[in-house]
N, C-alpha and C positions, 0 to 999 in steps of 0.2 A: 681216431686211432682204433684199430682192431687187430690185436696180436694173438688172440685165442678165441675159439668159439666151439659150439657143440652142435651135433646133429644126432638126436636120439629117437626121433619119430620113426614109426614103422615105415619101411619102404613103400607099402601100399598107400599110406597117408601122404607121403612125399610125392609119389607119382600122381595121385589125384589132385594135389594142390598145384603142381607145376605143369601137368598136362603133357609130359613127354611120352613117347610111344614105346621105347624099348623097355624091357624088363631087366633092370640091372640091380641085383640085390647088394646090400651093403650092411655091415654091422653097425650097431649104435656106437657113436664116438662122443665121449664126454669132455675131451680135452684136446681138441685139434690145434696143432701148432704149425708155424711156418716150416716149409720144406717138405711137409708130409703130403701124400696123395689125398686129394679131396674131390668130391663130385661137384660138377657144375652142369647147368642146363643151358644149351645153346641151340641155335638153328643149324640143322644139317645142310649139306649142299642141296638136298632135295626140298629144303624149306620147312622141314618138320622139326619139332623139338626133340632133342635127344639128351640123355644123361651120359656124361663121360667123366673119366677120372683124369685129373691133371695135377701138377705140383703147385702148391701154394707158395708163391714168390715169383713174380713175373720176370722173365728174361727177355728183353727186347730182341727182335730178329737180327739186329745189327751187331750184337755182342759176339766177339770172336771166341772167347774162352769163358763159358758159363761158370766154371769152377772158381774163377778169380773175380767174378762179378757179384756185388752185394745185391741179393735178390730184393725185389720191391714188393712188399706184402700189401701195402696200401697205396692208393692214389688219391690226391686231393681233387674232388670233383670240380672245384672252381677253376683249376688250372690244367687238368688232364688233357684237354683238347689242344693245348699249346705246347705241352712238354714232349720232347723227342721220344722219350721212353713210352709214352702212352697215346699219343695223338693218332697213330695208325689204328690201334685197337679201339679207341673211342669211335672211330668212324666205321670200322669194318668187323670188329670182333668183340661185341658186347655179350655178356652172359649173366645168368642168375646163379647165385651161390646159395644153395639150400642150407638152412640152419634152423635151430629152434632156440638159440640163445647165443650171446657173446659175452665176454668178460672184460671188466675194467677193474683197476686197483686204486685204493686210497691208502694213505699213510706213508711213513718214511721207509727208506730202504732197509731191508732186514726185518721189517714188521708189516709189510704190505698186506692189506686185507683185500682179497678178491671179492667181486660182486658179479653175480649172474644177472644179465639183462635179457628178458625174454618177453614174448607176447603176453599181455595181461590175460588173454583168453586161452592161452596155451596153443599148442600145435606148431607147425612149421612157419617160417617166414622166408622172404627172399631178399638177400643182400645184393646190391648191384655190383657187378664185377666186369673185368676185362680179361680176355685170354689172349695168349700169344703163342705162335708156333716158331720154334727155333730149329734150324737145319744146319748141321755141322758139315765141314768140308769132307768128312769121311762118310757122310750119309746118315749119321746119327740124328735122331729127332727128339725134341722135347717140347711138351705143351705145358704151359704154366698160366697162372692167373694172379690177379691182384684185386683187392676189395676197395671200392670207391667209398670215400668218407665225405662228410659234410659237417656243418656246424651242429652241435648238439641241440636237441630240443630243450626248451626251458626247464622241463621237469627232470632232465638228465644232466644239466650243466654243472650241478654240484659234484658229479662223478668224474666228468672229463669234458673238455671243450669241443671234442670231436666225437662223431659216431658214424657207423656204417650207414650208407644210403639204404633205406628199407623201401622196397617197391611193392605196391599192392597188386593183386592179380589183374586188375583192370589195366595195369600199365605193362604187363609182361610182353604183349605182342609188339607194342611200340618200341620197347627197349631192345628186344631181340632182332627187330627188323632193321638190318644194316644195308639194305639194297640201295638206298639213296647215296651212300658213301659220305654222309654228312652227320655231324653230331648236333646241329642246330636245333632240330625238332625235338630232341630229348632233354634239353637243358632244364626245362621246367620240372622234370621228374627228379632232379638232383637236389631235393629239399629235405630239411630235417623231418623226422617222424612227427606225426600229430601227437600232441600231449595226451597222455592216457593210453596210448597204443601199447607201450612197454611197461613192464613192472621190474623192479630191482630187488634182489635179495642177497645179503651177505652169505658167502659159502665157505666151506672148509679151506684152510690154507694148504691142504694137500694139493690143491689145484696149482699152486705156484711151481711145482715141479712138473714140467711137460711130459715126463715119463710116467706119471701117475694117470691111470685111466680107470673108468668105472663110475657107477652112480654115486659112490661115496664122496667124490670130489665136489658134488653139487649139494651135499648135505647142508641145510641152513644152519647158520650160527648167529648168536646175538650180535648185532652191529656194534662196532667199537664206540 
């Protein structure tokens, strides 16, 4: 499960890590929530990596009324290739979702404690994603995305049984290359993160409100 994440690394660092060609500035985001505009990296029609803004919450192309459809923020990597909502994107529209942390919660409702999960060495990371293009009968267009999840790595299983698929830079090209029209060759990439890759810290409960933004939502607090 991934229902909130952050991207606070400088745009220059993100561009260097993902290797996209366009210069698209963006402000630091500490509390990214579903339905908000988010940057993704994908291959353009010319075959080069580009950074574009889409909405978090995938809308399949066959949906007639997006306003009445429950947007899909996550896709289970084990079944995405077979699900009608995701199978086309798994074959033809894979992307990278830049982030430098994601959040999970522990505790009972009303007292939930948020935790920031981030690269142990700092810096950006790439979550595996799928993007979709919706075209309305009136000509309106909407591009959206969902984050792929997998079984949590053993060192994160205490926090949640699922986690985003984290792709290393060596896998970027294979993941983004959809020219074969098949998802078979990328199945091996949909694995839990290696133990020790990510570190976890309990952070301020201010994060629980998706309207709160800024570095203060990531202030460490003593674990419960």
